[in-house]
DOSELO-141907 format. One record per residue: residue number from 1; residue in three letters; x, y, z of N, C-alpha, C in turn. Coordinates in nm, 4 decimals. Example, Ala and Ser with C-alpha at 12.3 -4.5 7.8 and 13.67 -1.06 7.14 Angstrom:
residues 2
<i->1 | aa->ALA | n.x->1.3190 | n.y->-0.5690 | n.z->0.7800 | ca.x->1.2300 | ca.y->-0.4500 | ca.z->0.7800 | c.x->1.3200 | c.y->-0.3300 | c.z->0.7800>
<i->2 | aa->SER | n.x->1.2850 | n.y->-0.2250 | n.z->0.7080 | ca.x->1.3670 | ca.y->-0.1060 | ca.z->0.7140 | c.x->1.2900 | c.y->0.0030 | c.z->0.7870>
This chain:
residues 112
<i->1 | aa->MET | n.x->0.4841 | n.y->1.4553 | n.z->-0.8667 | ca.x->0.3860 | ca.y->1.3655 | ca.z->-0.8072 | c.x->0.2492 | c.y->1.4316 | c.z->-0.8158>
<i->2 | aa->THR | n.x->0.1487 | n.y->1.3517 | n.z->-0.8349 | ca.x->0.0123 | ca.y->1.4002 | ca.z->-0.8494 | c.x->-0.0627 | c.y->1.3868 | c.z->-0.7174>
<i->3 | aa->ASP | n.x->-0.1750 | n.y->1.4581 | n.z->-0.7060 | ca.x->-0.2580 | ca.y->1.4464 | ca.z->-0.5867 | c.x->-0.3549 | c.y->1.3289 | c.z->-0.5967>
<i->4 | aa->ALA | n.x->-0.3582 | n.y->1.2624 | n.z->-0.7115 | ca.x->-0.4478 | ca.y->1.1494 | ca.z->-0.7307 | c.x->-0.4097 | c.y->1.0359 | c.z->-0.6360>
<i->5 | aa->ILE | n.x->-0.5092 | n.y->0.9608 | n.z->-0.5943 | ca.x->-0.4834 | ca.y->0.8458 | ca.z->-0.5079 | c.x->-0.4004 | c.y->0.7429 | c.z->-0.5837>
<i->6 | aa->ILE | n.x->-0.4380 | n.y->0.7197 | n.z->-0.7085 | ca.x->-0.3613 | ca.y->0.6339 | ca.z->-0.7991 | c.x->-0.3154 | c.y->0.7220 | c.z->-0.9141>
<i->7 | aa->ASP | n.x->-0.1851 | n.y->0.7342 | n.z->-0.9318 | ca.x->-0.1300 | ca.y->0.8164 | ca.z->-1.0394 | c.x->-0.1710 | c.y->0.7558 | c.z->-1.1739>
<i->8 | aa->PRO | n.x->-0.2512 | n.y->0.8284 | n.z->-1.2529 | ca.x->-0.2998 | ca.y->0.7717 | ca.z->-1.3779 | c.x->-0.1885 | c.y->0.7394 | c.z->-1.4780>
<i->9 | aa->VAL | n.x->-0.0821 | n.y->0.8161 | n.z->-1.4779 | ca.x->0.0293 | ca.y->0.7895 | ca.z->-1.5695 | c.x->0.1007 | c.y->0.6606 | c.z->-1.5296>
<i->10 | aa->ALA | n.x->0.1293 | n.y->0.6459 | n.z->-1.4010 | ca.x->0.1956 | ca.y->0.5249 | ca.z->-1.3532 | c.x->0.1084 | c.y->0.4018 | c.z->-1.3777>
<i->11 | aa->PHE | n.x->-0.0215 | n.y->0.4159 | n.z->-1.3544 | ca.x->-0.1116 | ca.y->0.3026 | ca.z->-1.3746 | c.x->-0.1191 | c.y->0.2655 | c.z->-1.5224>
<i->12 | aa->ALA | n.x->-0.1264 | n.y->0.3657 | n.z->-1.6091 | ca.x->-0.1310 | ca.y->0.3398 | ca.z->-1.7537 | c.x->-0.0022 | c.y->0.2716 | c.z->-1.8002>
<i->13 | aa->GLU | n.x->0.1106 | n.y->0.3143 | n.z->-1.7469 | ca.x->0.2381 | ca.y->0.2510 | ca.z->-1.7825 | c.x->0.2411 | c.y->0.1055 | c.z->-1.7360>
<i->14 | aa->LEU | n.x->0.1888 | n.y->0.0798 | n.z->-1.6182 | ca.x->0.1817 | ca.y->-0.0575 | ca.z->-1.5689 | c.x->0.0969 | c.y->-0.1426 | c.z->-1.6617>
<i->15 | aa->GLN | n.x->-0.0178 | n.y->-0.0909 | n.z->-1.7009 | ca.x->-0.1048 | ca.y->-0.1660 | ca.z->-1.7918 | c.x->-0.0364 | c.y->-0.1898 | c.z->-1.9263>
<i->16 | aa->GLU | n.x->0.0321 | n.y->-0.0888 | n.z->-1.9753 | ca.x->0.1004 | ca.y->-0.1013 | ca.z->-2.1044 | c.x->0.2110 | c.y->-0.2059 | c.z->-2.0970>
<i->17 | aa->ASN | n.x->0.2858 | n.y->-0.2058 | n.z->-1.9884 | ca.x->0.3986 | ca.y->-0.2977 | ca.z->-1.9753 | c.x->0.3581 | c.y->-0.4391 | c.z->-1.9362>
<i->18 | aa->ALA | n.x->0.2571 | n.y->-0.4518 | n.z->-1.8533 | ca.x->0.2204 | ca.y->-0.5831 | ca.z->-1.8004 | c.x->0.0961 | c.y->-0.6420 | c.z->-1.8665>
<i->19 | aa->GLY | n.x->0.0144 | n.y->-0.5577 | n.z->-1.9282 | ca.x->-0.1106 | ca.y->-0.6038 | ca.z->-1.9874 | c.x->-0.2264 | c.y->-0.5881 | c.z->-1.8910>
<i->20 | aa->GLU | n.x->-0.3409 | n.y->-0.5523 | n.z->-1.9453 | ca.x->-0.4574 | ca.y->-0.5231 | ca.z->-1.8614 | c.x->-0.5037 | c.y->-0.6438 | c.z->-1.7806>
<i->21 | aa->ASP | n.x->-0.5025 | n.y->-0.7624 | n.z->-1.8413 | ca.x->-0.5472 | ca.y->-0.8817 | ca.z->-1.7684 | c.x->-0.4574 | c.y->-0.9101 | c.z->-1.6488>
<i->22 | aa->PHE | n.x->-0.3258 | n.y->-0.9007 | n.z->-1.6692 | ca.x->-0.2334 | ca.y->-0.9267 | ca.z->-1.5592 | c.x->-0.2468 | c.y->-0.8203 | c.z->-1.4514>
<i->23 | aa->VAL | n.x->-0.2700 | n.y->-0.6962 | n.z->-1.4902 | ca.x->-0.2874 | ca.y->-0.5893 | ca.z->-1.3916 | c.x->-0.4122 | c.y->-0.6156 | c.z->-1.3078>
<i->24 | aa->ARG | n.x->-0.5184 | n.y->-0.6657 | n.z->-1.3688 | ca.x->-0.6372 | ca.y->-0.7012 | ca.z->-1.2899 | c.x->-0.6026 | c.y->-0.8080 | c.z->-1.1858>
<i->25 | aa->GLU | n.x->-0.5210 | n.y->-0.9059 | n.z->-1.2253 | ca.x->-0.4782 | ca.y->-1.0084 | ca.z->-1.1304 | c.x->-0.3929 | c.y->-0.9478 | c.z->-1.0188>
<i->26 | aa->LEU | n.x->-0.3038 | n.y->-0.8565 | n.z->-1.0551 | ca.x->-0.2209 | ca.y->-0.7890 | ca.z->-0.9553 | c.x->-0.3066 | c.y->-0.7118 | c.z->-0.8552>
<i->27 | aa->ILE | n.x->-0.4082 | n.y->-0.6446 | n.z->-0.9057 | ca.x->-0.4979 | ca.y->-0.5699 | ca.z->-0.8170 | c.x->-0.5664 | c.y->-0.6648 | c.z->-0.7198>
<i->28 | aa->ASP | n.x->-0.6191 | n.y->-0.7749 | n.z->-0.7721 | ca.x->-0.6866 | ca.y->-0.8715 | ca.z->-0.6847 | c.x->-0.5917 | c.y->-0.9238 | c.z->-0.5770>
<i->29 | aa->THR | n.x->-0.4687 | n.y->-0.9524 | n.z->-0.6156 | ca.x->-0.3699 | ca.y->-1.0013 | ca.z->-0.5193 | c.x->-0.3409 | c.y->-0.8950 | c.z->-0.4137>
<i->30 | aa->PHE | n.x->-0.3240 | n.y->-0.7711 | n.z->-0.4571 | ca.x->-0.2985 | ca.y->-0.6620 | ca.z->-0.3638 | c.x->-0.4144 | c.y->-0.6453 | c.z->-0.2661>
<i->31 | aa->LEU | n.x->-0.5370 | n.y->-0.6520 | n.z->-0.3181 | ca.x->-0.6546 | ca.y->-0.6356 | ca.z->-0.2325 | c.x->-0.6666 | c.y->-0.7494 | c.z->-0.1304>
<i->32 | aa->GLU | n.x->-0.6139 | n.y->-0.8667 | n.z->-0.1636 | ca.x->-0.6132 | ca.y->-0.9796 | ca.z->-0.0693 | c.x->-0.5005 | c.y->-0.9681 | c.z->0.0326>
<i->33 | aa->GLU | n.x->-0.3834 | n.y->-0.9231 | n.z->-0.0130 | ca.x->-0.2645 | ca.y->-0.9270 | ca.z->0.0708 | c.x->-0.2440 | c.y->-0.8027 | c.z->0.1577>
<i->34 | aa->ALA | n.x->-0.2944 | n.y->-0.6899 | n.z->0.1155 | ca.x->-0.2699 | ca.y->-0.5669 | ca.z->0.1915 | c.x->-0.3367 | c.y->-0.5667 | c.z->0.3298>
<i->35 | aa->PRO | n.x->-0.4625 | n.y->-0.6099 | n.z->0.3438 | ca.x->-0.5216 | ca.y->-0.6084 | ca.z->0.4787 | c.x->-0.4423 | c.y->-0.6898 | c.z->0.5815>
<i->36 | aa->PRO | n.x->-0.3920 | n.y->-0.8098 | n.z->0.5471 | ca.x->-0.3070 | ca.y->-0.8793 | ca.z->0.6448 | c.x->-0.1762 | c.y->-0.8037 | c.z->0.6742>
<i->37 | aa->MET | n.x->-0.1243 | n.y->-0.7304 | n.z->0.5756 | ca.x->-0.0043 | ca.y->-0.6490 | ca.z->0.6011 | c.x->-0.0357 | c.y->-0.5388 | c.z->0.7023>
<i->38 | aa->LEU | n.x->-0.1513 | n.y->-0.4759 | n.z->0.6864 | ca.x->-0.1922 | ca.y->-0.3721 | ca.z->0.7813 | c.x->-0.2107 | c.y->-0.4310 | c.z->0.9203>
<i->39 | aa->ALA | n.x->-0.2707 | n.y->-0.5496 | n.z->0.9260 | ca.x->-0.2884 | ca.y->-0.6168 | ca.z->1.0557 | c.x->-0.1532 | c.y->-0.6521 | c.z->1.1167>
<i->40 | aa->GLU | n.x->-0.0590 | n.y->-0.6958 | n.z->1.0341 | ca.x->0.0747 | ca.y->-0.7294 | ca.z->1.0834 | c.x->0.1447 | c.y->-0.6059 | c.z->1.1397>
<i->41 | aa->LEU | n.x->0.1259 | n.y->-0.4915 | n.z->1.0746 | ca.x->0.1836 | ca.y->-0.3678 | ca.z->1.1271 | c.x->0.1312 | c.y->-0.3389 | c.z->1.2673>
<i->42 | aa->SER | n.x->0.0014 | n.y->-0.3506 | n.z->1.2835 | ca.x->-0.0596 | ca.y->-0.3241 | ca.z->1.4135 | c.x->-0.0137 | c.y->-0.4257 | c.z->1.5181>
<i->43 | aa->ASP | n.x->-0.0140 | n.y->-0.5533 | n.z->1.4797 | ca.x->0.0291 | ca.y->-0.6578 | ca.z->1.5730 | c.x->0.1755 | c.y->-0.6397 | c.z->1.6122>
<i->44 | aa->ALA | n.x->0.2590 | n.y->-0.6104 | n.z->1.5132 | ca.x->0.4019 | ca.y->-0.5935 | ca.z->1.5399 | c.x->0.4271 | c.y->-0.4718 | c.z->1.6284>
<i->45 | aa->LEU | n.x->0.3509 | n.y->-0.3657 | n.z->1.6063 | ca.x->0.3645 | ca.y->-0.2478 | ca.z->1.6903 | c.x->0.3298 | c.y->-0.2826 | c.z->1.8350>
<i->46 | aa->GLY | n.x->0.2169 | n.y->-0.3506 | n.z->1.8530 | ca.x->0.1736 | ca.y->-0.3866 | ca.z->1.9879 | c.x->0.2679 | c.y->-0.4810 | c.z->2.0589>
<i->47 | aa->ALA | n.x->0.3328 | n.y->-0.5692 | n.z->1.9816 | ca.x->0.4219 | ca.y->-0.6692 | ca.z->2.0411 | c.x->0.5682 | c.y->-0.6250 | c.z->2.0433>
<i->48 | aa->GLY | n.x->0.5966 | n.y->-0.5097 | n.z->1.9836 | ca.x->0.7337 | ca.y->-0.4611 | ca.z->1.9805 | c.x->0.8248 | c.y->-0.5408 | c.z->1.8889>
<i->49 | aa->ARG | n.x->0.7690 | n.y->-0.5994 | n.z->1.7843 | ca.x->0.8472 | ca.y->-0.6785 | ca.z->1.6890 | c.x->0.8923 | c.y->-0.5876 | c.z->1.5736>
<i->50 | aa->ALA | n.x->1.0089 | n.y->-0.5279 | n.z->1.5900 | ca.x->1.0573 | ca.y->-0.4269 | ca.z->1.4958 | c.x->1.0794 | c.y->-0.4825 | c.z->1.3556>
<i->51 | aa->GLU | n.x->1.1390 | n.y->-0.6001 | n.z->1.3439 | ca.x->1.1689 | ca.y->-0.6551 | ca.z->1.2111 | c.x->1.0403 | c.y->-0.6919 | c.z->1.1370>
<i->52 | aa->ALA | n.x->0.9440 | n.y->-0.7485 | n.z->1.2049 | ca.x->0.8158 | ca.y->-0.7801 | ca.z->1.1414 | c.x->0.7461 | c.y->-0.6524 | c.z->1.0968>
<i->53 | aa->PHE | n.x->0.7549 | n.y->-0.5489 | n.z->1.1778 | ca.x->0.6960 | ca.y->-0.4190 | ca.z->1.1433 | c.x->0.7610 | c.y->-0.3637 | c.z->1.0175>
<i->54 | aa->ARG | n.x->0.8926 | n.y->-0.3659 | n.z->1.0145 | ca.x->0.9659 | ca.y->-0.3131 | ca.z->0.8996 | c.x->0.9329 | c.y->-0.3903 | c.z->0.7723>
<i->55 | aa->ARG | n.x->0.9283 | n.y->-0.5223 | n.z->0.7815 | ca.x->0.8982 | ca.y->-0.6050 | ca.z->0.6639 | c.x->0.7584 | c.y->-0.5768 | c.z->0.6098>
<i->56 | aa->ALA | n.x->0.6608 | n.y->-0.5668 | n.z->0.6981 | ca.x->0.5233 | ca.y->-0.5408 | ca.z->0.6539 | c.x->0.5134 | c.y->-0.4030 | c.z->0.5899>
<i->57 | aa->ALA | n.x->0.5779 | n.y->-0.3038 | n.z->0.6487 | ca.x->0.5758 | ca.y->-0.1690 | ca.z->0.5908 | c.x->0.6451 | c.y->-0.1684 | c.z->0.4556>
<i->58 | aa->HIS | n.x->0.7559 | n.y->-0.2400 | n.z->0.4439 | ca.x->0.8292 | ca.y->-0.2475 | ca.z->0.3172 | c.x->0.7440 | c.y->-0.3122 | c.z->0.2080>
<i->59 | aa->SER | n.x->0.6790 | n.y->-0.4215 | n.z->0.2419 | ca.x->0.5951 | ca.y->-0.4912 | ca.z->0.1435 | c.x->0.4792 | c.y->-0.4039 | c.z->0.0975>
<i->60 | aa->LEU | n.x->0.4158 | n.y->-0.3369 | n.z->0.1916 | ca.x->0.3046 | ca.y->-0.2494 | ca.z->0.1563 | c.x->0.3533 | c.y->-0.1353 | c.z->0.0683>
<i->61 | aa->LYS | n.x->0.4671 | n.y->-0.0780 | n.z->0.1019 | ca.x->0.5260 | ca.y->0.0307 | ca.z->0.0226 | c.x->0.5514 | c.y->-0.0163 | c.z->-0.1208>
<i->62 | aa->SER | n.x->0.6143 | n.y->-0.1301 | n.z->-0.1344 | ca.x->0.6487 | ca.y->-0.1811 | ca.z->-0.2668 | c.x->0.5242 | c.y->-0.2096 | c.z->-0.3505>
<i->63 | aa->ASN | n.x->0.4269 | n.y->-0.2718 | n.z->-0.2885 | ca.x->0.3041 | ca.y->-0.3046 | ca.z->-0.3618 | c.x->0.2279 | c.y->-0.1792 | c.z->-0.4018>
<i->64 | aa->ALA | n.x->0.2199 | n.y->-0.0822 | n.z->-0.3132 | ca.x->0.1501 | ca.y->0.0427 | ca.z->-0.3456 | c.x->0.2209 | c.y->0.1155 | c.z->-0.4592>
<i->65 | aa->SER | n.x->0.3528 | n.y->0.1136 | n.z->-0.4587 | ca.x->0.4297 | ca.y->0.1795 | ca.z->-0.5644 | c.x->0.4010 | c.y->0.1183 | c.z->-0.7008>
<i->66 | aa->THR | n.x->0.3792 | n.y->-0.0107 | n.z->-0.7043 | ca.x->0.3503 | ca.y->-0.0793 | ca.z->-0.8305 | c.x->0.2339 | c.y->-0.0154 | c.z->-0.9037>
<i->67 | aa->PHE | n.x->0.1326 | n.y->0.0277 | n.z->-0.8293 | ca.x->0.0113 | ca.y->0.0818 | ca.z->-0.8896 | c.x->0.0115 | c.y->0.2338 | c.z->-0.9011>
<i->68 | aa->GLY | n.x->0.1148 | n.y->0.2974 | n.z->-0.8513 | ca.x->0.1156 | ca.y->0.4430 | ca.z->-0.8529 | c.x->0.0375 | c.y->0.5041 | c.z->-0.7376>
<i->69 | aa->ALA | n.x->0.0225 | n.y->0.4289 | n.z->-0.6302 | ca.x->-0.0434 | ca.y->0.4809 | ca.z->-0.5098 | c.x->0.0629 | c.y->0.5518 | c.z->-0.4268>
<i->70 | aa->ALA | n.x->0.1020 | n.y->0.6702 | n.z->-0.4731 | ca.x->0.2194 | ca.y->0.7390 | ca.z->-0.4196 | c.x->0.2044 | c.y->0.7780 | c.z->-0.2731>
<i->71 | aa->THR | n.x->0.0896 | n.y->0.8265 | n.z->-0.2336 | ca.x->0.0723 | ca.y->0.8680 | ca.z->-0.0941 | c.x->0.0775 | c.y->0.7471 | c.z->-0.0015>
<i->72 | aa->LEU | n.x->0.0093 | n.y->0.6408 | n.z->-0.0393 | ca.x->0.0129 | ca.y->0.5182 | ca.z->0.0404 | c.x->0.1555 | c.y->0.4659 | c.z->0.0496>
<i->73 | aa->ALA | n.x->0.2265 | n.y->0.4635 | n.z->-0.0624 | ca.x->0.3651 | ca.y->0.4159 | ca.z->-0.0628 | c.x->0.4534 | c.y->0.5035 | c.z->0.0260>
<i->74 | aa->ALA | n.x->0.4351 | n.y->0.6347 | n.z->0.0190 | ca.x->0.5162 | ca.y->0.7257 | ca.z->0.0996 | c.x->0.4884 | c.y->0.7076 | c.z->0.2486>
<i->75 | aa->MET | n.x->0.3625 | n.y->0.6878 | n.z->0.2839 | ca.x->0.3283 | ca.y->0.6666 | ca.z->0.4241 | c.x->0.3912 | c.y->0.5369 | c.z->0.4756>
<i->76 | aa->ALA | n.x->0.3838 | n.y->0.4312 | n.z->0.3950 | ca.x->0.4431 | ca.y->0.3032 | ca.z->0.4342 | c.x->0.5954 | c.y->0.3149 | c.z->0.4408>
<i->77 | aa->ARG | n.x->0.6551 | n.y->0.3885 | n.z->0.3466 | ca.x->0.8002 | ca.y->0.4092 | ca.z->0.3483 | c.x->0.8417 | c.y->0.4800 | c.z->0.4767>
<i->78 | aa->ASP | n.x->0.7680 | n.y->0.5824 | n.z->0.5146 | ca.x->0.8016 | ca.y->0.6543 | ca.z->0.6382 | c.x->0.7978 | c.y->0.5609 | c.z->0.7588>
<i->79 | aa->LEU | n.x->0.6968 | n.y->0.4752 | n.z->0.7644 | ca.x->0.6884 | ca.y->0.3796 | ca.z->0.8758 | c.x->0.8031 | c.y->0.2793 | c.z->0.8699>
<i->80 | aa->GLU | n.x->0.8367 | n.y->0.2356 | n.z->0.7497 | ca.x->0.9475 | ca.y->0.1415 | ca.z->0.7332 | c.x->1.0774 | c.y->0.2037 | c.z->0.7850>
<i->81 | aa->LEU | n.x->1.1038 | n.y->0.3267 | n.z->0.7459 | ca.x->1.2296 | ca.y->0.3920 | ca.z->0.7820 | c.x->1.2340 | c.y->0.4341 | c.z->0.9284>
<i->82 | aa->GLN | n.x->1.1206 | n.y->0.4790 | n.z->0.9803 | ca.x->1.1174 | ca.y->0.5268 | ca.z->1.1186 | c.x->1.1065 | c.y->0.4126 | c.z->1.2190>
<i->83 | aa->GLY | n.x->1.0447 | n.y->0.3039 | n.z->1.1777 | ca.x->1.0332 | ca.y->0.1876 | ca.z->1.2631 | c.x->0.9393 | c.y->0.2084 | c.z->1.3806>
<i->84 | aa->LEU | n.x->0.9480 | n.y->0.1181 | n.z->1.4738 | ca.x->0.8588 | ca.y->0.1189 | ca.z->1.5900 | c.x->0.8717 | c.y->0.2449 | c.z->1.6740>
<i->85 | aa->GLU | n.x->0.9901 | n.y->0.3025 | n.z->1.6765 | ca.x->1.0144 | ca.y->0.4175 | ca.z->1.7634 | c.x->0.9211 | c.y->0.5335 | c.z->1.7299>
<i->86 | aa->ALA | n.x->0.8907 | n.y->0.5501 | n.z->1.6018 | ca.x->0.8078 | ca.y->0.6635 | ca.z->1.5601 | c.x->0.6643 | c.y->0.6232 | c.z->1.5266>
<i->87 | aa->ALA | n.x->0.6375 | n.y->0.4939 | n.z->1.5237 | ca.x->0.5050 | ca.y->0.4471 | ca.z->1.4862 | c.x->0.4049 | c.y->0.4716 | c.z->1.5995>
<i->88 | aa->THR | n.x->0.2843 | n.y->0.5086 | n.z->1.5601 | ca.x->0.1762 | ca.y->0.5299 | ca.z->1.6560 | c.x->0.0494 | c.y->0.4659 | c.z->1.6019>
<i->89 | aa->PRO | n.x->-0.0452 | n.y->0.4352 | n.z->1.6893 | ca.x->-0.1741 | ca.y->0.3860 | ca.z->1.6399 | c.x->-0.2396 | c.y->0.4853 | c.z->1.5429>
<i->90 | aa->ALA | n.x->-0.2225 | n.y->0.6137 | n.z->1.5651 | ca.x->-0.2813 | ca.y->0.7137 | ca.z->1.4750 | c.x->-0.2176 | c.y->0.7064 | c.z->1.3362>
<i->91 | aa->ALA | n.x->-0.0870 | n.y->0.6835 | n.z->1.3308 | ca.x->-0.0199 | ca.y->0.6711 | ca.z->1.2013 | c.x->-0.0698 | c.y->0.5477 | c.z->1.1271>
<i->92 | aa->LEU | n.x->-0.0913 | n.y->0.4394 | n.z->1.2002 | ca.x->-0.1431 | ca.y->0.3179 | ca.z->1.1364 | c.x->-0.2874 | c.y->0.3369 | c.z->1.0911>
<i->93 | aa->ALA | n.x->-0.3655 | n.y->0.4106 | n.z->1.1670 | ca.x->-0.5039 | ca.y->0.4390 | ca.z->1.1269 | c.x->-0.5061 | c.y->0.5234 | c.z->1.0004>
<i->94 | aa->ALA | n.x->-0.4172 | n.y->0.6215 | n.z->0.9916 | ca.x->-0.4092 | ca.y->0.7045 | ca.z->0.8710 | c.x->-0.3652 | c.y->0.6211 | c.z->0.7514>
<i->95 | aa->LEU | n.x->-0.2720 | n.y->0.5303 | n.z->0.7733 | ca.x->-0.2275 | ca.y->0.4399 | ca.z->0.6666 | c.x->-0.3427 | c.y->0.3524 | c.z->0.6197>
<i->96 | aa->ALA | n.x->-0.4184 | n.y->0.2972 | n.z->0.7115 | ca.x->-0.5326 | ca.y->0.2127 | ca.z->0.6764 | c.x->-0.6375 | c.y->0.2921 | c.z->0.5986>
<i->97 | aa->GLN | n.x->-0.6591 | n.y->0.4155 | n.z->0.6389 | ca.x->-0.7554 | ca.y->0.5005 | ca.z->0.5674 | c.x->-0.7073 | c.y->0.5270 | c.z->0.4249>
<i->98 | aa->GLN | n.x->-0.5790 | n.y->0.5523 | n.z->0.4085 | ca.x->-0.5244 | ca.y->0.5752 | ca.z->0.2741 | c.x->-0.5325 | c.y->0.4480 | c.z->0.1911>
<i->99 | aa->TYR | n.x->-0.5084 | n.y->0.3327 | n.z->0.2539 | ca.x->-0.5237 | ca.y->0.2058 | ca.z->0.1836 | c.x->-0.6672 | c.y->0.1891 | c.z->0.1336>
<i->100 | aa->GLU | n.x->-0.7640 | n.y->0.2183 | n.z->0.2174 | ca.x->-0.9045 | ca.y->0.2031 | ca.z->0.1773 | c.x->-0.9361 | c.y->0.2899 | c.z->0.0559>
<i->101 | aa->ALA | n.x->-0.8840 | n.y->0.4121 | n.z->0.0536 | ca.x->-0.9058 | ca.y->0.5005 | ca.z->-0.0615 | c.x->-0.8395 | c.y->0.4427 | c.z->-0.1861>
<i->102 | aa->ALA | n.x->-0.7168 | n.y->0.3934 | n.z->-0.1719 | ca.x->-0.6467 | ca.y->0.3341 | ca.z->-0.2859 | c.x->-0.7177 | c.y->0.2077 | c.z->-0.3333>
<i->103 | aa->ALA | n.x->-0.7631 | n.y->0.1257 | n.z->-0.2397 | ca.x->-0.8334 | ca.y->0.0023 | ca.z->-0.2763 | c.x->-0.9602 | c.y->0.0330 | c.z->-0.3540>
<i->104 | aa->ALA | n.x->-1.0346 | n.y->0.1331 | n.z->-0.3105 | ca.x->-1.1582 | ca.y->0.1696 | ca.z->-0.3808 | c.x->-1.1275 | c.y->0.2153 | c.z->-0.5231>
<i->105 | aa->GLU | n.x->-1.0230 | n.y->0.2942 | n.z->-0.5382 | ca.x->-0.9884 | ca.y->0.3416 | ca.z->-0.6729 | c.x->-0.9362 | c.y->0.2276 | c.z->-0.7597>
<i->106 | aa->LEU | n.x->-0.8573 | n.y->0.1387 | n.z->-0.7011 | ca.x->-0.8091 | ca.y->0.0246 | ca.z->-0.7779 | c.x->-0.9237 | c.y->-0.0664 | c.z->-0.8222>
<i->107 | aa->LYS | n.x->-1.0214 | n.y->-0.0873 | n.z->-0.7357 | ca.x->-1.1382 | ca.y->-0.1666 | ca.z->-0.7738 | c.x->-1.2105 | c.y->-0.1025 | c.z->-0.8907>
<i->108 | aa->ALA | n.x->-1.2254 | n.y->0.0285 | n.z->-0.8865 | ca.x->-1.2934 | ca.y->0.1004 | ca.z->-0.9969 | c.x->-1.2119 | c.y->0.0871 | c.z->-1.1251>
<i->109 | aa->LEU | n.x->-1.0811 | n.y->0.0992 | n.z->-1.1168 | ca.x->-0.9967 | ca.y->0.0854 | ca.z->-1.2358 | c.x->-1.0006 | c.y->-0.0571 | c.z->-1.2894>
<i->110 | aa->ARG | n.x->-1.0002 | n.y->-0.1540 | n.z->-1.1996 | ca.x->-1.0064 | ca.y->-0.2948 | ca.z->-1.2402 | c.x->-1.1366 | c.y->-0.3260 | c.z->-1.3131>
<i->111 | aa->ASP | n.x->-1.2458 | n.y->-0.2676 | n.z->-1.2645 | ca.x->-1.3775 | ca.y->-0.2998 | ca.z->-1.3174 | c.x->-1.4203 | c.y->-0.2104 | c.z->-1.4346>
<i->112 | aa->ALA | n.x->-1.3356 | n.y->-0.1147 | n.z->-1.4690 | ca.x->-1.3707 | ca.y->-0.0208 | ca.z->-1.5774 | c.x->-1.3689 | c.y->-0.0884 | c.z->-1.7140>
């Protein structure tokens, strides 16, 4: 695994397999859908809705993995597996911060 926010090898493979135009569409969709997923995590944590929390974490993990956002995916996976019992507002804030970094890099890659 690389320290890059977006693994360049994974991203290049995605572009090669799916095509650059489709990857741009995927990025746009991710940038639209991820913020509501983050909000759902926070709402579910506050309301004690374990299944909604797990689903949102799973979706975020899967989407981040698509682009090679390994750290974001790993953070979401940990929340998915640990569930509400281990989730904290600080963990969600760290996840949101990692999402913002990944989103910025994806925007740069999309616009390159």
